[in-house]
C-alpha positions as CSV (number, residue, x, y, z in Angstrom):
1,M,80.7,85.2,123.4
2,T,79.3,87.3,120.8
3,K,80.4,87.1,117.1
4,R,81.3,90.5,115.9
5,N,82.1,91.8,112.3
6,T,85.0,94.0,111.4
7,K,83.0,97.1,111.7
8,E,82.0,96.5,115.1
9,W,85.6,95.7,116.1
10,Q,86.6,98.7,114.6
11,E,83.9,100.5,116.7
12,I,84.9,98.8,120.0
13,I,88.7,99.6,119.4
14,Q,87.9,103.2,118.9
15,Q,85.8,103.3,121.8
16,H,88.7,102.0,123.8
17,I,91.1,104.4,122.4
18,A,88.8,107.0,123.5
19,S,88.4,105.6,126.9
20,V,90.6,106.1,129.9
21,L,90.7,102.3,130.7
22,S,93.3,99.9,130.2
23,V,92.8,96.8,128.1
24,M,91.9,94.6,131.0
25,D,89.6,97.1,132.7
26,F,87.9,97.9,129.2
27,C,87.5,94.2,128.4
28,E,86.0,93.4,131.5
29,K,83.6,96.2,131.5
30,H,82.4,95.2,127.9
31,N,82.5,91.6,128.6
32,I,85.1,90.8,126.0
33,N,87.7,88.1,125.8
34,K,91.1,90.2,126.5
35,K,93.2,88.0,124.3
36,H,90.8,88.3,121.2
37,F,90.3,92.1,121.9
38,S,94.2,92.2,121.8
39,D,94.5,90.1,118.6
40,R,91.8,92.3,116.8
41,R,93.4,95.6,118.1
42,R,96.8,94.5,116.8
43,Y,95.2,93.5,113.4
44,W,93.4,96.8,113.2
45,L,96.4,98.8,113.9
46,K,98.5,97.0,111.4
47,Q,95.8,97.8,108.8
48,Q,95.8,101.4,109.7
49,H,99.7,101.6,109.3
50,K,99.2,100.1,105.8
51,T,96.8,102.7,104.7
52,V,98.8,105.7,106.1
53,S,102.3,106.0,105.1
54,P,104.7,108.5,106.5
55,F,106.5,108.8,102.9
56,I,105.5,110.9,99.9
57,K,106.3,109.4,96.5
58,V,108.8,111.8,94.9
59,N,109.3,111.6,91.0
60,K,113.0,112.8,89.9
61,P,112.7,115.1,87.0
62,H,114.0,113.7,83.7
63,S,116.7,115.9,82.1
64,N,115.4,117.6,78.9
65,G,119.0,118.6,78.0
66,T,119.0,122.1,79.9
67,V,122.4,122.9,81.4
68,M,123.5,125.5,83.7
69,S,126.9,126.9,83.2
70,L,129.4,128.3,86.0
71,Q,132.1,130.4,84.9
72,M,135.3,131.4,86.7
73,D,138.1,133.6,84.8
74,N,138.8,131.4,81.9
75,A,137.2,128.0,83.3
76,K,133.8,127.0,82.4
77,L,131.6,124.2,84.1
78,S,128.4,123.2,82.6
79,L,126.1,120.8,84.6
80,P,122.7,119.6,84.1
81,V,120.0,121.8,85.7
82,H,119.0,118.8,88.1
83,T,122.3,118.5,89.7
84,E,121.9,118.0,93.3
85,P,122.5,121.5,95.1
86,D,124.3,119.6,97.9
87,W,126.7,118.3,95.7
88,L,127.6,121.6,94.1
89,A,127.8,123.3,97.3
90,H,130.1,120.6,98.8
91,H,132.5,120.7,95.7
92,S,132.4,124.5,95.7
93,K,133.3,124.9,99.1
94,R,136.1,122.2,98.9
95,Y,137.6,124.1,96.0
96,Q,137.4,127.4,97.6
97,H,139.0,126.2,100.8
98,E,141.9,124.7,98.7
99,N,142.1,128.1,97.3
100,V,141.7,126.6,93.7
101,C,138.2,128.4,93.1
102,R,137.3,132.1,93.3
103,P,133.7,133.1,93.6
104,F,131.7,132.7,90.2
105,K,131.3,135.5,87.8
106,Y,127.9,134.6,86.9
107,L,125.4,131.6,86.8
108,S,123.2,131.2,83.7
109,A,120.8,128.6,82.7
110,Y,120.2,127.9,78.8
């Protein structure tokens, strides 16, 4: 059996991925131990998943004291500008549904 380094294994695994052969046929064709190939392939795929993440890091903005105000008749609601839109929409719809809230006269940020 030939001893291979990490770069050689990476090339072999990429060759297998590009081929239309099953693991068994590929290993037989290239005289590679199937168990060893499968172990190296699993390790290589695991390493690929570590380096490529489907998630993006998002930083939540810090409040600098800026607020937005919503006014209805004599009522005024002041919220931080980073208030989640979903939260505001949910509560606005709820109050409108209960006939407690009429459309806002204006929206201002200061």
